[in-house]
C-alpha positions, -999 to 999 in steps of 0.1 A, spaced: 0 0 0 14 34 -10 10 61 17 10 97 6 33 121 24 19 156 25 14 188 45 -16 195 67 -22 231 77 -41 237 111 -49 272 120 -44 283 156 -67 306 175 -42 334 179 -5 345 177 -1 339 214 -10 302 209 18 299 184 43 317 206 33 295 235 38 264 214 72 275 201 86 287 234 67 278 267 88 254 289 112 247 261 149 249 269 154 257 232 125 274 215 115 261 181 123 277 148 93 293 131 87 303 95 68 331 77 54 325 42 25 333 19 -5 311 23 -39 316 8 -31 352 -1 -18 362 34 14 362 53 14 335 80 38 325 107 41 288 115 58 260 133 55 223 125 52 188 140 66 159 120 44 128 120 52 96 102 38 106 69 26 142 75 42 175 82 16 191 105 19 228 102 4 249 130 -1 285 118 -17 319 124 -17 352 106 15 371 111 7 402 131 38 422 122 73 419 108 103 410 128 132 386 133 121 367 165 92 357 185 97 369 221 81 350 249 85 359 285 67 355 318 64 387 338 47 390 372 32 355 366 18 363 332 30 356 297 40 383 272 42 374 235 56 396 207 75 398 175 108 418 179 139 427 159 166 419 185 173 396 214 187 422 238 161 418 265 157 388 289 132 365 272 129 333 253 133 338 215 121 317 186 140 327 154 117 336 124 128 324 90 111 344 62 105 323 31 98 333 -5 89 297 -13 70 270 6 87 256 37 88 221 22 84 203 -11 55 181 1 21 186 -15 -9 199 3 -39 175 0 -75 176 12 -80 138 10 -80 116 41 -49 121 61 -28 90 67 -17 101 101 -52 111 113 -54 109 151 -76 83 168 -98 101 195 -98 83 228 -118 98 257 -101 102 291 -122 103 322 -110 135 338 -84 163 336 -63 146 363 -59 115 342 -50 137 312 -23 155 332 -8 122 344 -8 109 308 19 135 299 44 116 321 65 93 300 85 68 321 108 60 291 119 96 287 112 113 321 135 142 314 121 149 279 84 154 285 61 168 258 37 189 278 15 204 251 -22 201 253 -45 210 223 -80 225 228 -104 226 199 -141 231 192 -161 199 188 -199 199 181 -214 224 204 -186 226 229 -148 221 233 -124 193 241 -88 194 254 -64 166 247 -29 152 245 -12 134 216 4 99 221 18 74 196 22 37 193 50 24 171 40 -9 155 42 -19 119 29 16 113 28 45 137 -6 50 153 -14 85 168 -40 89 195 -57 121 206 -65 115 242 -92 140 252 -115 153 279 -149 170 271 -152 205 284 -184 225 292 -172 256 274 -143 271 255 -112 274 277 -105 310 284 -71 304 301 -38 293 286 -24 267 310 -36 238 330 -20 237 365 -19 208 388 -2 195 419 -7 158 420 12 152 452 -14 172 471 -43 152 456 -57 183 440 -76 183 407 -61 203 378 -75 237 370 -71 262 342 -50 293 349 -33 323 332 -10 329 362 20 310 375 21 301 412 49 284 431 47 247 436 25 238 407 32 220 374 19 236 342 8 223 308 5 249 280 -28 248 261 -27 255 224 -61 265 210 -71 253 175 -93 279 157 -117 254 140 -125 217 143 -101 198 120 -104 163 105 -68 153 116 -81 150 152 -103 122 141 -138 134 152 
């Protein structure tokens, strides 16, 4: 069976979501790209799946050389800047005249489509982010997206068999999440909660909000 390798573009809800994805809790922020897409200049970063380059993008709010991401007084500040002279985390922006890859963009069924698996509660979802095989290289990113008449928040996992199988482990929400992180302190037996502020003694998972429901998430 021939599997097509292609690009899949998924639009994020805001520039802050892209900055959070590229920089938050990363020792080395990701490289990001700007390019023309559907008649507009976008800024993007990518996740490489087995047969798909998953491109997470948003409209580019202004020109510049770096995404600047910092936490000040417990709150995040996201911007595009020309230099790295201030104390911050910086994701370098590469401005492209051509596409960022040679893969084709296709609208047909995505070979790396995620399999949705419902998790009972947010505490279980938070504990799922712990990987005993790589305890020091945790992927903490959660994805929130609209689904039917409400929202879900979930975490990506993969199974490597004859082919790689991707799962989107999700929890149903009552409404759109208005905050950017999920904080928890499992040692105290407390349930996770959503927050925009950083408090001492808690662990935090960044939430990346998807603008529209997308078929790659398997719903």
